[in-house]
C-alpha positions as CSV (number, residue, x, y, z in Angstrom):
1,M,18.8,-18.4,22.3
2,C,17.0,-20.9,20.0
3,L,13.6,-21.8,21.1
4,P,11.7,-24.6,19.4
5,V,8.2,-23.6,18.5
6,S,5.6,-26.2,19.4
7,L,2.7,-27.0,17.1
8,L,0.5,-23.9,16.8
9,Q,-2.9,-23.8,18.3
10,V,-5.3,-22.0,15.8
11,L,-8.9,-20.9,16.6
12,L,-11.1,-20.1,13.6
13,V,-14.2,-18.1,14.3
14,F,-16.7,-18.2,11.4
15,A,-20.4,-18.1,11.8
16,K,-21.0,-20.1,8.7
17,E,-19.0,-22.6,6.6
18,D,-17.9,-21.1,3.4
19,S,-14.9,-21.3,1.0
20,Q,-12.9,-18.9,3.2
21,S,-13.3,-21.0,6.3
22,N,-12.6,-24.1,4.4
23,G,-9.5,-22.5,2.9
24,F,-8.1,-21.8,6.4
25,C,-9.1,-25.3,7.6
26,W,-7.2,-26.9,4.7
27,A,-4.2,-24.5,5.3
28,C,-4.0,-25.5,9.0
29,E,-4.0,-29.2,8.1
30,K,-1.3,-28.7,5.5
31,A,0.8,-26.7,7.9
32,N,0.3,-29.4,10.6
33,F,-1.3,-26.9,13.1
34,R,-3.9,-27.8,15.7
35,C,-7.1,-26.2,14.5
36,S,-10.4,-25.5,16.4
37,M,-13.6,-24.1,14.8
38,A,-16.2,-21.9,16.6
39,R,-19.4,-20.6,15.2
40,T,-20.5,-18.2,17.9
41,P,-18.6,-15.6,20.1
42,E,-19.7,-17.6,23.2
43,S,-18.3,-20.9,21.9
44,A,-15.1,-19.1,20.7
45,L,-14.4,-17.6,24.1
46,E,-15.1,-20.9,25.8
47,C,-12.8,-22.7,23.4
48,F,-10.1,-20.1,24.0
49,L,-10.3,-20.4,27.7
50,E,-9.8,-24.1,27.4
51,K,-6.8,-24.1,25.0
52,H,-5.3,-20.6,25.0
53,H,-4.6,-20.5,21.3
54,D,-1.5,-18.9,19.7
55,L,-3.5,-17.6,16.7
56,V,-7.2,-16.5,16.5
57,I,-8.7,-15.8,13.0
58,I,-12.1,-14.0,13.3
59,D,-14.5,-13.5,10.3
60,H,-15.1,-9.7,10.2
61,R,-16.9,-9.7,6.8
62,H,-20.5,-10.0,8.0
63,S,-21.4,-7.8,11.0
64,R,-24.9,-9.3,10.9
65,H,-23.6,-12.7,12.2
66,F,-21.7,-11.4,15.2
67,D,-19.6,-8.4,16.4
68,A,-16.0,-9.4,15.6
69,E,-14.5,-6.4,17.5
70,A,-16.6,-7.2,20.6
71,L,-15.2,-10.8,20.5
72,C,-11.7,-9.5,20.1
73,R,-12.1,-7.3,23.2
74,S,-13.5,-10.3,25.1
75,I,-10.5,-12.4,24.2
76,R,-8.1,-9.6,25.1
77,A,-9.7,-9.4,28.6
78,V,-8.4,-12.9,29.3
79,N,-5.0,-12.7,31.0
80,S,-3.5,-15.5,29.0
81,S,-4.3,-13.7,25.7
82,E,-1.4,-11.2,26.1
83,N,0.7,-13.1,23.6
84,T,-2.1,-14.3,21.3
85,V,-2.2,-13.0,17.7
86,I,-5.7,-12.1,16.5
87,V,-6.4,-11.6,12.8
88,A,-9.5,-10.1,11.2
89,V,-10.8,-11.5,7.8
90,V,-12.2,-8.4,5.9
91,K,-13.8,-7.8,2.5
92,R,-12.2,-4.6,1.4
93,Y,-8.7,-3.3,0.7
94,V,-9.2,0.1,2.4
95,I,-10.4,-0.8,5.9
96,S,-8.2,-0.4,9.0
97,F,-8.6,-2.0,12.4
98,F,-6.8,-1.1,15.6
99,L,-8.0,-4.0,17.9
100,F,-6.6,-6.7,15.7
101,V,-2.9,-7.5,15.2
102,T,-3.4,-7.6,11.5
103,R,-6.0,-8.2,8.8
104,Y,-6.5,-10.6,5.9
105,V,-8.4,-9.4,2.9
106,E,-10.9,-12.1,1.9
107,N,-9.2,-14.6,-0.5
108,A,-10.5,-18.2,-0.4
109,N,-7.6,-19.5,-2.5
110,M,-6.2,-22.3,-0.4
111,M,-2.5,-21.5,-1.2
112,A,-3.2,-17.9,-0.2
113,C,-4.6,-19.0,3.2
114,Y,-1.6,-21.4,3.6
115,N,0.9,-18.6,2.8
116,E,-0.8,-16.2,5.2
117,L,-0.6,-18.8,8.0
118,L,3.1,-19.4,7.4
119,Q,3.8,-15.6,7.4
120,L,1.9,-15.3,10.6
121,E,3.8,-18.2,12.2
122,H,7.2,-16.9,11.3
123,G,6.3,-13.3,12.0
124,E,3.9,-12.2,14.7
125,V,3.3,-15.6,16.3
126,R,6.9,-16.5,16.7
127,A,7.8,-13.0,18.0
128,Q,5.0,-13.4,20.6
129,F,6.3,-16.9,21.5
130,K,9.8,-15.6,22.1
131,L,8.5,-12.7,24.1
132,R,6.5,-15.1,26.3
133,A,9.5,-17.4,26.6
134,G,11.8,-14.4,27.3
135,N,9.5,-13.3,30.2
136,A,9.7,-16.9,31.6
137,I,13.5,-16.9,31.3
138,F,13.9,-13.6,33.1
139,T,11.7,-15.0,35.9
140,A,14.1,-18.0,36.1
141,L,17.1,-15.6,36.2
142,E,15.5,-13.7,39.1
143,Q,15.2,-16.9,41.1
144,S,18.7,-18.3,40.3
145,Q,21.2,-18.6,43.1
146,E,24.1,-18.0,40.7
147,A,25.3,-14.4,40.1
148,I,24.3,-13.4,36.6
149,E,25.4,-10.2,34.7
150,I,24.2,-9.4,31.1
151,T,26.0,-6.7,29.0
152,S,25.6,-5.3,25.5
153,E,28.2,-5.8,22.7
154,D,29.7,-2.5,23.9
155,Q,30.2,-4.0,27.3
156,V,27.5,-1.8,28.9
157,I,25.8,-3.5,31.8
158,Q,22.1,-4.2,31.0
159,Y,21.0,-6.5,33.8
160,V,22.1,-8.1,37.1
161,N,20.0,-10.6,39.0
162,P,19.3,-10.5,42.8
163,A,22.0,-13.1,43.5
164,Y,24.6,-10.8,41.9
165,E,23.4,-8.0,44.1
166,S,23.6,-10.1,47.2
167,I,27.1,-11.5,46.5
168,M,28.7,-8.3,45.2
169,G,27.0,-5.8,47.4
170,Y,25.8,-3.6,44.6
171,Q,22.2,-2.5,43.8
172,Q,20.9,-2.7,40.2
173,G,20.6,1.0,39.9
174,E,24.3,1.5,40.6
175,L,25.3,-0.8,37.7
176,I,22.7,-0.6,34.9
177,G,24.0,1.6,32.1
178,K,27.6,1.6,33.2
179,E,30.5,0.2,31.2
180,I,32.3,-2.8,32.8
181,I,35.5,-0.8,32.9
182,E,33.9,1.7,35.3
183,V,33.4,-1.1,37.9
184,P,36.4,-1.6,40.1
185,K,38.6,-4.7,39.3
186,S,40.6,-6.9,41.5
187,E,44.4,-6.6,41.3
188,K,44.7,-10.4,41.7
189,N,43.8,-11.1,38.1
190,K,46.6,-11.5,35.6
191,P,47.3,-8.3,33.6
192,D,46.3,-9.7,30.2
193,L,43.3,-11.7,31.5
194,L,40.7,-9.1,30.3
195,E,42.2,-8.9,26.9
196,T,42.2,-12.7,26.7
197,I,38.5,-12.8,27.6
198,N,37.6,-10.0,25.2
199,S,39.5,-11.7,22.3
200,C,37.6,-15.0,23.0
201,I,34.3,-13.2,23.0
202,R,35.0,-11.3,19.8
203,K,35.5,-14.6,18.1
204,G,32.1,-15.8,19.3
205,K,33.6,-18.3,21.7
206,E,32.6,-19.0,25.3
207,W,35.2,-18.3,28.0
208,Q,35.3,-20.2,31.3
209,G,37.9,-19.9,34.2
210,I,38.8,-18.4,37.5
211,Y,38.2,-14.6,37.9
212,Y,38.7,-12.4,40.9
213,A,35.9,-9.9,41.3
214,K,35.9,-6.9,43.6
215,K,32.9,-6.4,45.8
216,K,31.5,-3.0,46.6
217,N,33.2,-3.0,50.0
218,G,36.6,-3.5,48.3
219,D,37.0,-7.2,49.1
220,S,38.2,-9.6,46.4
221,I,36.2,-12.7,45.7
222,Q,37.3,-15.7,43.7
223,Q,34.6,-16.9,41.2
224,N,34.4,-19.7,38.7
225,V,33.1,-17.6,35.8
226,K,31.5,-18.6,32.5
227,I,31.1,-15.9,29.9
228,T,28.9,-16.7,26.9
229,P,28.5,-14.4,23.8
230,V,25.0,-14.1,22.5
231,I,25.2,-13.7,18.7
232,G,22.0,-12.0,17.5
233,Q,22.6,-12.1,13.8
234,G,26.3,-13.0,13.6
235,G,26.8,-15.2,10.6
236,S,23.5,-14.0,9.2
237,Q,24.9,-10.5,9.0
238,R,27.9,-11.5,7.1
239,R,25.9,-13.7,4.7
240,H,23.4,-10.9,4.0
241,S,26.1,-8.3,3.4
242,S,27.6,-10.7,0.9
243,M,24.3,-11.2,-0.8
244,A,23.8,-7.4,-1.0
245,R,27.1,-7.1,-2.8
246,I,26.2,-9.9,-5.2
247,H,22.9,-8.1,-6.1
248,S,24.6,-4.7,-6.4
249,M,24.7,-3.6,-10.1
250,T,25.8,-0.4,-11.8
251,I,22.4,0.0,-13.4
252,E,19.8,-1.3,-11.1
253,A,16.4,-2.7,-12.1
254,P,13.5,-1.9,-9.7
255,I,13.4,-5.6,-8.5
256,T,17.1,-5.4,-7.8
257,K,16.6,-2.3,-5.7
258,V,13.8,-4.1,-3.8
259,I,16.0,-7.1,-3.1
260,N,18.9,-4.8,-2.0
261,I,16.6,-3.0,0.4
262,I,15.4,-6.2,1.9
263,N,19.0,-7.5,2.2
264,A,20.0,-4.3,4.1
265,A,16.9,-4.6,6.4
266,Q,17.9,-8.2,7.3
267,E,21.2,-7.1,8.7
268,S,19.5,-5.2,11.6
269,S,16.4,-7.4,12.0
270,P,15.5,-9.9,14.7
271,M,15.9,-13.5,13.6
272,P,12.1,-14.1,13.0
273,V,12.0,-11.1,10.7
274,A,15.2,-12.0,8.9
275,E,13.8,-15.5,8.3
276,A,10.5,-14.1,7.0
277,L,12.4,-11.8,4.7
278,D,14.4,-14.8,3.4
279,R,11.1,-16.3,2.2
280,V,10.1,-13.0,0.7
281,L,13.3,-13.0,-1.3
282,E,12.7,-16.6,-2.5
283,I,9.3,-15.5,-3.8
284,L,10.7,-12.3,-5.5
285,R,13.3,-14.4,-7.3
286,T,10.6,-16.6,-9.0
287,T,9.0,-15.6,-12.3
288,E,5.4,-16.3,-11.4
289,L,4.9,-13.4,-9.0
290,Y,1.3,-12.7,-9.6
291,S,-0.5,-15.9,-10.6
292,P,-2.2,-17.7,-7.7
293,Q,-1.4,-21.4,-7.4
294,L,-4.2,-23.8,-8.3
295,G,-4.7,-27.2,-6.7
296,T,-4.9,-30.4,-8.6
297,K,-6.8,-30.5,-11.8
298,D,-9.4,-32.8,-10.2
299,E,-10.3,-30.1,-7.6
300,D,-11.9,-27.7,-10.2
301,P,-11.5,-28.8,-13.8
302,H,-13.5,-25.7,-15.0
303,T,-11.1,-23.3,-13.4
304,N,-8.1,-25.2,-14.6
305,D,-9.4,-25.3,-18.2
306,L,-10.3,-21.6,-18.1
307,V,-6.8,-20.8,-16.9
308,G,-5.3,-23.2,-19.4
309,G,-7.3,-21.8,-22.3
310,L,-7.0,-18.1,-21.4
311,M,-3.7,-17.8,-19.6
312,T,-1.3,-20.3,-21.1
313,V,-0.1,-21.5,-24.4
314,S,0.5,-25.2,-25.2
315,R,2.7,-26.2,-28.2
316,R,2.2,-29.8,-28.7
317,S,1.0,-29.8,-32.3
318,F,1.1,-27.4,-35.2
319,K,-1.3,-27.2,-38.1
320,K,-1.9,-24.4,-40.6
321,F,-4.6,-21.9,-39.6
322,E,-5.3,-19.0,-41.9
323,T,-6.5,-15.6,-40.6
324,T,-8.7,-13.3,-42.6
325,Q,-7.5,-10.3,-44.5
326,P,-8.7,-6.9,-43.2
327,H,-11.9,-5.6,-44.9
328,H,-12.0,-2.3,-46.7
329,L,-15.0,0.0,-46.1
330,P,-18.0,-1.8,-47.7
331,S,-19.5,0.1,-50.6
332,H,-23.0,0.1,-49.1
333,L,-21.6,1.9,-46.0
334,T,-19.7,4.6,-47.7
335,T,-22.5,7.2,-47.2
336,P,-23.3,6.8,-43.5
337,L,-26.1,8.6,-41.8
338,S,-25.2,11.6,-39.5
339,L,-25.9,11.4,-35.8
340,S,-28.9,13.7,-36.2
341,D,-30.4,11.4,-38.9
342,I,-30.3,8.1,-36.9
343,P,-33.6,6.3,-37.5
344,P,-36.1,6.9,-34.6
345,R,-36.3,3.1,-33.7
346,I,-32.5,3.0,-33.3
347,A,-32.4,6.3,-31.4
348,Q,-35.1,5.1,-29.1
349,T,-33.0,2.0,-28.1
350,M,-30.1,4.2,-27.2
351,E,-32.0,6.6,-25.0
352,N,-30.7,5.2,-21.8
353,E,-27.1,4.3,-23.1
354,D,-25.6,6.2,-20.1
355,S,-27.3,3.6,-17.7
356,W,-25.5,0.5,-16.6
357,D,-28.6,-1.5,-17.3
358,F,-28.6,-0.5,-21.0
359,D,-29.7,-3.5,-23.2
360,I,-27.1,-3.9,-25.9
361,F,-29.0,-6.8,-27.5
362,N,-32.0,-4.5,-28.3
363,L,-29.6,-2.2,-30.2
364,E,-28.0,-5.2,-31.9
365,A,-31.4,-6.2,-33.3
366,A,-32.5,-2.7,-34.2
367,T,-29.2,-2.1,-36.2
368,L,-29.1,-5.5,-37.9
369,K,-25.9,-6.4,-36.0
370,R,-24.2,-3.0,-36.5
371,P,-24.5,-1.6,-33.0
372,L,-20.9,-0.3,-32.8
373,T,-21.3,2.4,-35.4
374,Y,-24.4,3.9,-33.9
375,L,-23.5,3.6,-30.2
376,G,-20.0,4.8,-31.1
377,L,-21.4,7.9,-32.8
378,K,-23.5,8.8,-29.7
379,I,-20.8,8.0,-27.0
380,F,-18.0,9.7,-28.9
381,S,-20.2,12.8,-29.4
382,R,-21.1,12.8,-25.7
383,F,-17.4,12.9,-24.8
384,G,-16.4,15.4,-27.4
385,V,-14.0,13.1,-29.2
386,C,-14.3,14.8,-32.6
387,E,-13.5,18.2,-30.9
388,F,-10.5,16.7,-29.1
389,L,-9.1,15.1,-32.3
390,N,-10.0,18.1,-34.5
391,C,-11.8,15.4,-36.7
392,P,-14.9,15.9,-38.8
393,E,-17.9,13.8,-37.8
394,A,-18.0,12.2,-41.3
395,T,-14.4,10.9,-40.7
396,L,-15.4,9.5,-37.3
397,R,-18.5,7.8,-38.9
398,S,-16.3,6.2,-41.7
399,W,-13.8,5.0,-39.1
400,L,-16.5,3.4,-36.9
401,Q,-18.0,1.7,-39.9
402,V,-14.7,0.2,-41.2
403,I,-13.7,-0.9,-37.7
404,E,-17.1,-2.6,-37.3
405,A,-16.8,-4.2,-40.8
406,N,-13.6,-5.9,-39.5
407,Y,-15.4,-7.6,-36.6
408,H,-16.7,-11.1,-37.5
409,S,-20.5,-11.2,-37.3
410,S,-20.2,-15.0,-37.5
411,N,-18.6,-15.2,-34.0
412,S,-21.2,-15.8,-31.4
413,Y,-19.3,-13.7,-28.8
414,H,-16.3,-11.8,-30.1
415,N,-18.2,-9.7,-32.6
416,S,-19.1,-6.0,-32.9
417,T,-21.8,-6.3,-30.3
418,H,-19.2,-7.3,-27.7
419,A,-17.1,-4.3,-28.8
420,A,-20.1,-2.0,-28.4
421,D,-20.8,-3.5,-25.0
422,V,-17.2,-2.9,-23.9
423,L,-17.4,0.7,-25.3
424,H,-20.6,1.2,-23.3
425,A,-19.0,-0.1,-20.0
426,T,-15.9,2.1,-20.6
427,A,-18.0,5.2,-21.1
428,Y,-19.9,4.4,-17.9
429,F,-16.7,3.9,-15.9
430,L,-15.2,7.2,-17.3
431,C,-18.2,9.1,-15.8
432,K,-17.5,7.9,-12.2
433,E,-16.1,10.7,-10.1
434,R,-12.8,9.2,-8.9
435,V,-12.0,7.9,-12.4
436,K,-12.6,11.3,-13.8
437,Q,-10.3,12.9,-11.2
438,S,-7.6,10.4,-12.0
439,L,-7.5,10.7,-15.8
440,D,-6.8,13.5,-18.3
441,P,-8.9,14.2,-21.4
442,I,-6.4,12.3,-23.6
443,D,-6.8,9.3,-21.4
444,E,-10.5,9.3,-21.8
445,V,-10.2,9.5,-25.7
446,A,-7.6,6.7,-25.6
447,A,-9.9,4.5,-23.5
448,L,-12.9,5.0,-25.8
449,I,-10.8,4.2,-28.9
450,A,-9.2,1.2,-27.3
451,A,-12.5,-0.2,-26.2
452,T,-13.8,0.2,-29.8
453,V,-10.9,-1.6,-31.4
454,H,-9.8,-4.0,-28.7
455,D,-11.0,-7.2,-30.4
456,V,-11.1,-6.2,-34.1
457,D,-10.7,-9.1,-36.5
458,H,-11.0,-11.6,-33.6
459,P,-11.3,-15.1,-35.2
460,G,-13.4,-16.6,-32.5
461,R,-10.5,-18.7,-31.2
462,T,-8.2,-18.3,-28.2
463,N,-4.5,-17.5,-28.3
464,S,-3.7,-21.1,-27.3
465,F,-5.7,-22.4,-30.3
466,L,-3.8,-20.1,-32.7
467,C,-0.4,-21.2,-31.4
468,N,-1.3,-24.9,-31.5
469,A,-2.6,-24.5,-35.0
470,G,0.6,-22.7,-36.2
471,S,-1.4,-19.7,-37.5
472,E,0.3,-16.9,-39.3
473,L,-0.5,-14.5,-36.5
474,A,1.1,-16.8,-33.9
475,I,4.2,-17.0,-36.0
476,L,4.3,-13.2,-36.6
477,Y,3.9,-12.4,-32.8
478,N,6.1,-15.3,-31.5
479,D,3.2,-17.0,-29.6
480,T,3.1,-14.0,-27.3
481,A,-0.1,-11.9,-26.8
482,V,-1.0,-13.0,-30.4
483,L,-4.6,-11.7,-30.7
484,E,-4.1,-8.5,-28.7
485,S,-1.0,-7.5,-30.7
486,H,-3.0,-8.1,-33.9
487,H,-6.0,-6.1,-32.7
488,A,-3.8,-3.1,-31.9
489,A,-1.7,-3.3,-35.0
490,L,-4.7,-3.8,-37.4
491,A,-6.6,-0.9,-35.8
492,F,-3.8,1.6,-36.6
493,Q,-3.3,0.0,-40.1
494,I,-7.0,0.4,-40.9
495,T,-7.1,4.0,-39.5
496,T,-4.1,5.5,-41.1
497,R,-4.2,3.9,-44.6
498,D,-7.2,6.0,-45.8
499,D,-7.7,9.7,-45.1
500,K,-11.5,9.2,-45.2
501,C,-11.3,7.3,-41.9
502,N,-8.1,8.6,-40.4
503,I,-9.4,10.2,-37.1
504,F,-5.7,11.0,-36.1
505,K,-4.9,13.0,-39.2
506,N,-5.3,16.5,-37.7
507,I,-3.6,16.1,-34.3
508,E,-0.1,17.2,-33.4
509,R,2.6,14.5,-33.7
510,N,3.6,14.3,-30.0
511,E,0.0,14.1,-29.0
512,Y,-0.6,11.3,-31.5
513,R,2.4,9.4,-30.1
514,T,1.0,9.7,-26.6
515,L,-2.5,8.7,-27.7
516,R,-1.2,5.8,-29.7
517,Q,0.9,4.4,-26.9
518,A,-2.0,4.6,-24.5
519,I,-4.3,2.8,-26.9
520,I,-1.8,0.0,-27.5
521,D,-1.2,-0.4,-23.8
522,M,-4.9,-0.7,-23.0
523,V,-5.6,-3.2,-25.8
524,L,-2.6,-5.3,-24.6
525,A,-3.9,-5.2,-21.1
526,T,-6.9,-7.3,-22.1
527,E,-4.6,-10.3,-22.6
528,M,-5.3,-12.7,-19.8
529,T,-1.8,-14.0,-19.0
530,K,-1.1,-10.8,-17.1
531,H,-4.5,-10.6,-15.4
532,F,-3.3,-11.1,-11.9
533,E,-0.3,-8.8,-12.4
534,H,-2.5,-5.9,-13.5
535,V,-5.1,-6.5,-10.7
536,N,-2.4,-6.8,-7.9
537,K,-0.5,-3.7,-9.1
538,F,-3.8,-1.8,-9.1
539,V,-4.7,-3.0,-5.6
540,N,-1.3,-1.9,-4.3
541,S,-1.9,1.6,-5.7
542,I,-5.5,2.4,-4.9
543,N,-4.9,3.6,-1.3
544,K,-2.6,6.4,-2.6
545,P,-4.0,9.9,-2.9
546,L,-4.9,11.1,-6.3
547,A,-1.9,13.4,-6.4
548,A,0.3,10.4,-5.9
549,L,-1.5,8.5,-8.6
550,E,-0.6,11.2,-11.1
551,E,2.9,11.8,-9.9
552,N,3.8,8.1,-10.1
553,G,2.3,7.5,-13.5
554,N,-0.2,5.1,-11.9
555,R,-2.9,6.5,-14.3
556,I,-1.7,3.7,-16.5
557,L,-2.8,1.2,-13.9
558,V,-6.2,2.9,-13.7
559,K,-6.7,2.7,-17.5
560,R,-5.6,-0.9,-17.6
561,M,-8.0,-1.8,-14.9
562,L,-10.8,0.2,-16.5
563,I,-10.6,-1.6,-19.9
564,K,-10.1,-5.0,-18.2
565,C,-13.2,-4.6,-16.1
566,A,-15.2,-3.3,-19.2
567,D,-14.0,-6.3,-21.2
568,I,-15.2,-9.0,-18.8
569,S,-18.0,-7.2,-17.1
570,N,-20.7,-9.7,-18.3
571,P,-21.2,-11.2,-14.8
572,C,-21.9,-7.7,-13.4
573,R,-24.7,-7.0,-15.9
574,P,-28.4,-7.4,-15.2
575,Q,-29.3,-11.1,-15.1
576,E,-30.9,-11.5,-18.5
577,L,-27.9,-9.8,-20.2
578,C,-25.5,-11.9,-18.1
579,I,-27.2,-15.1,-19.1
580,E,-27.2,-14.2,-22.8
581,W,-23.5,-13.4,-22.7
582,A,-22.8,-16.7,-20.9
583,G,-24.5,-18.6,-23.7
584,R,-22.6,-16.8,-26.4
585,I,-19.1,-17.3,-24.9
586,S,-19.9,-21.0,-24.2
587,E,-21.0,-21.5,-27.8
588,E,-17.7,-20.0,-29.0
589,Y,-15.7,-22.3,-26.8
590,F,-17.8,-25.2,-27.9
591,A,-17.1,-24.4,-31.5
592,Q,-13.4,-24.2,-30.7
593,T,-13.4,-27.6,-29.0
594,D,-15.3,-29.1,-32.0
595,E,-12.7,-27.7,-34.4
596,E,-9.8,-28.9,-32.3
597,K,-11.2,-32.4,-32.3
598,R,-11.8,-32.3,-36.1
599,Q,-8.2,-31.1,-36.8
600,G,-6.5,-33.3,-34.3
601,L,-5.2,-30.3,-32.3
602,P,-4.8,-30.3,-28.5
603,V,-8.1,-29.6,-26.8
604,V,-7.1,-26.7,-24.5
605,M,-10.4,-26.5,-22.6
606,P,-11.8,-30.1,-22.4
607,V,-14.7,-29.1,-20.1
608,F,-16.2,-27.0,-23.0
609,D,-17.6,-30.0,-24.7
610,R,-21.1,-29.1,-25.9
611,N,-22.3,-32.6,-24.9
612,T,-21.1,-32.6,-21.3
613,C,-20.3,-29.0,-20.2
614,S,-22.0,-27.5,-17.2
615,I,-22.4,-23.8,-18.1
616,P,-23.3,-22.9,-14.5
617,K,-20.1,-24.5,-13.2
618,S,-18.0,-22.7,-15.9
619,Q,-19.6,-19.4,-14.9
620,I,-19.0,-20.0,-11.1
621,S,-15.4,-20.8,-11.8
622,F,-14.9,-17.7,-14.0
623,I,-16.5,-15.5,-11.3
624,D,-14.5,-17.0,-8.5
625,Y,-11.1,-17.0,-10.2
626,F,-11.2,-13.9,-12.4
627,I,-14.1,-11.6,-11.5
628,T,-14.7,-11.2,-7.7
629,D,-11.3,-9.9,-6.6
630,M,-10.9,-7.7,-9.6
631,F,-14.4,-6.0,-9.2
632,D,-14.0,-5.8,-5.4
633,A,-10.9,-3.7,-6.1
634,W,-12.5,-1.6,-8.9
635,D,-15.6,-1.0,-6.7
636,A,-13.4,0.1,-3.8
637,F,-11.9,2.7,-6.3
638,A,-14.8,3.7,-8.5
639,D,-17.8,3.0,-6.1
640,L,-20.0,0.7,-8.1
641,P,-22.6,-0.8,-5.7
642,N,-25.1,-1.6,-8.5
643,L,-22.5,-3.7,-10.3
644,M,-21.7,-5.6,-7.2
645,Q,-25.3,-6.3,-6.5
646,H,-25.8,-7.7,-10.0
647,L,-22.6,-9.8,-9.5
648,D,-24.0,-11.2,-6.3
649,N,-27.4,-12.0,-7.8
650,N,-25.8,-13.7,-10.9
651,F,-23.5,-15.8,-8.8
652,K,-26.4,-17.0,-6.7
653,Y,-28.3,-17.8,-9.9
654,W,-25.5,-20.0,-11.3
655,K,-25.1,-21.6,-7.9
656,G,-28.8,-22.4,-7.8
657,L,-28.6,-24.1,-11.2
658,D,-25.5,-26.0,-10.2
659,E,-27.0,-27.2,-6.9
660,R,-29.9,-28.6,-9.0
661,K,-27.3,-30.3,-11.1
662,L,-28.5,-28.5,-14.2
663,H,-26.0,-27.9,-17.1
664,S,-28.1,-25.4,-19.0
665,L,-28.4,-21.6,-19.1
666,R,-31.8,-21.6,-17.6
667,P,-33.9,-23.9,-15.5
668,P,-36.5,-26.0,-17.4
669,P,-40.0,-24.5,-17.8
670,E,-42.2,-25.1,-14.8
């Protein structure tokens, strides 16, 4: 039975217009669905009673606007809602709902909304449509004057209609569940007739002809019979079996196993599910599994430029760009102060270093742009790093100083203050209860070291710039994770070349290898081309119990997420700190654009032109595209309400400036 699905009727229930409701409106238009919008439960119910929608999407993110579950119950009370699919839009990854057919975790990306609608159409909605149509068809069968009998593939009788009962003299209960051969046959049929019919049916062909049936009272009755085979999966089964063989390999990669499992599931699935799984396979066979699709460049040039500058590499022009050589330990730093001898003014600025609202810029000023050494001494001491590494404090001090000496103080953003800020955020996250339960002591030490070195010798230019400029680093690392590979490699080169700063000198070899691998993995995780891969893998793992996290090696996902969030946590800092960081990263991007123009290189982020750029717009795009989803997931795992409140406040601040069409960091003086 092939039923054409008419244009879907979709009802959107959102109290206020926002990017999420606009995303679903756009998706409905693109999918050519009929879309209605309701702002209140009353208007939603009235609209549903008028049109009896196939799909209802209710905003369940803000209980202060209306009670989404009460509305769902009201719709379900309507008789015609039996086959309606109702979806809740929710904010968190860990919430479950029983009233709704399914839930959609808030994601305003238009292509995400469009994909969700298509999956609903080909899954739940089409299944409900067939169920509704099936009920109507059975009603028609009941009213038919023709005798109708339905059997399974094993020739077990599943249904007979009232006309069959009347003509043949049997009651349904006497036939249902019996094999056809158990029902008496008339001797007037040719001996090979049944075999002829069965052979035809096995080939998937319809048989029509004269057949003598025996009534319950023993009389034979001549009937003009049509027997039609209903092929559920038929050809699809053979095709999927063939595909499974194609994808069968002696040594299977995980993705191959996934595809084989899906192929096997298709063989026994109803047609709507098999079709949906076909689309799943198409997605799995692409290379861009994690990166959301952006619209046209005109829709949001700030987001497009951020993505282009941070996540892609263009190769249209090559010019020589030299990188600096690593610095040795400066002579004036060779006799560092001990932790107990830190000057009172500096010690005072670090009193609240375990608070999220700690002001790193005060420490930068107090230490004359050497905050990493002092903050590192205090945080590493608090976590017992020297004890874990069996390392003298003097060696740790020398190591911190030489690492800091290899950060470029001339960079407005990627300098040792940023490294100290990331170290501070990392230490803060490591103290959260669920993070502590998920990680081992060696993971904590690896995270603190990775945060300290994650941007060492950063030249203040993006990977795209280095590749376009034909830098030695880009050539060395084949245009792949250029800076991150350099940071990790240089950190170990600096550390191990001199015993005075080799913090790994006294640990056992296998422990060193484990620690080294963890540090490298975390530093490489800060590279933005795999941002969405890391976030999505983490999201898929956070609902597992802690024991499962450890058993499955998903501690790696936690550590990657930890350092990623620490690295780009600026929008979650108190507002004044957030504004200062926004100004610094903008200046660094402005300087890159200036240099690209001077050297005739491709301008990878054209919106970061110091004469025309809107800093509020760039921050809004960065938060929307990179920050919100990632910190929603990290908050669901680590419980960080203060960070989420800062994020909300900062987003509103940038929105306010943008609505006033201001391009600056702050509004003009009153």
